[in-house]
C-alpha positions in Angstrom: -11.7 -18.8 -9.6 -8.1 -17.9 -11.1 -9.9 -16.7 -14.2 -12.6 -14.2 -12.7 -15.6 -13.4 -13.0 -17.2 -14.3 -16.3 -18.9 -10.4 -16.5 -15.7 -9.1 -15.7 -14.3 -9.2 -19.5 -15.6 -9.1 -22.6 -13.0 -10.6 -24.9 -12.8 -13.7 -23.0 -15.5 -16.6 -22.7 -16.4 -17.8 -19.3 -14.5 -20.9 -18.0 -16.1 -24.2 -18.8 -14.4 -27.7 -18.1 -15.9 -29.4 -21.1 -15.1 -26.5 -24.1 -11.9 -28.1 -25.0 -10.2 -24.4 -24.1 -7.0 -23.9 -22.2 -6.9 -20.6 -20.1 -4.0 -19.3 -20.0 -3.1 -16.7 -17.3 -0.5 -14.8 -15.7 0.5 -14.0 -11.8 2.0 -11.9 -9.9 3.6 -12.8 -6.7 0.8 -9.9 -5.2 -2.2 -11.9 -7.2 -1.3 -15.1 -6.3 -1.3 -14.3 -2.7 -4.6 -12.6 -3.2 -6.1 -15.9 -5.0 -6.5 -16.8 -1.1 -9.0 -14.1 -0.3 -10.8 -14.4 -3.8 -8.6 -12.1 -6.0 -7.8 -13.6 -9.7 -4.9 -13.6 -12.3 -4.6 -11.7 -15.5 -6.4 -13.3 -18.4 -3.8 -14.0 -20.9 -5.9 -16.0 -23.7 -8.0 -19.0 -24.8 -6.5 -21.6 -26.9 -6.3 -25.2 -27.5 -2.5 -25.8 -27.1 -0.1 -23.5 -25.5 3.9 -23.1 -26.3 5.9 -21.9 -23.8 9.8 -21.1 -24.5 11.9 -20.8 -21.4 15.3 -18.9 -21.5 16.4 -19.7 -18.0 15.9 -22.8 -15.2 12.6 -22.8 -13.3 11.2 -24.4 -10.7 8.4 -26.4 -11.4 6.6 -29.3 -10.1 6.6 -32.9 -12.0 4.0 -35.3 -10.3 3.8 -33.6 -7.2 7.5 -33.8 -7.0 9.8 -30.6 -7.2 12.3 -29.9 -9.3 14.2 -27.2 -11.4 13.7 -27.3 -15.3 16.5 -26.8 -17.9 15.6 -23.9 -20.6 12.9 -25.8 -22.4 10.0 -25.3 -25.3 6.8 -26.7 -23.2 3.7 -27.9 -25.4 0.7 -28.5 -23.3 -2.5 -29.3 -25.5 -5.6 -31.4 -24.5 -5.3 -35.1 -25.5 -8.5 -36.3 -24.6 -11.4 -36.3 -22.2 -13.0 -38.9 -19.7 -16.5 -39.3 -18.9 -17.4 -38.9 -15.3 -20.2 -40.3 -13.4 -22.4 -38.2 -11.3 -24.8 -39.9 -8.5 -28.1 -38.8 -8.8 -29.5 -36.7 -6.1 -31.3 -38.8 -3.3 -35.1 -37.4 -2.9 -35.6 -35.1 0.5 -39.4 -36.0 1.0 -40.2 -39.8 2.0 -43.5 -41.1 0.3 -46.3 -41.4 2.8 -47.0 -45.3 3.5 -51.0 -44.6 2.3 -50.2 -43.3 -1.3 
């Protein structure tokens, strides 16, 4: 859980997939490595839109492919939500034939 435990910080709401917020998290190289063993990053903000301004080229992935992005203004926002289908739970006990 990169956002950390809900009780750690009172300044932020717990993360939820359906609240419409983007959780902005900062990582150092050490905290990024600690993620593998249950660590988390530094909570920066919860918002509906993020604007990032880079002053030098940065490595990133676009559609799974590595690339180097030139200095840019990047805007990230929630576009829309998709409805999800969930399978109902199976019954764990079989009914008796006499019932």
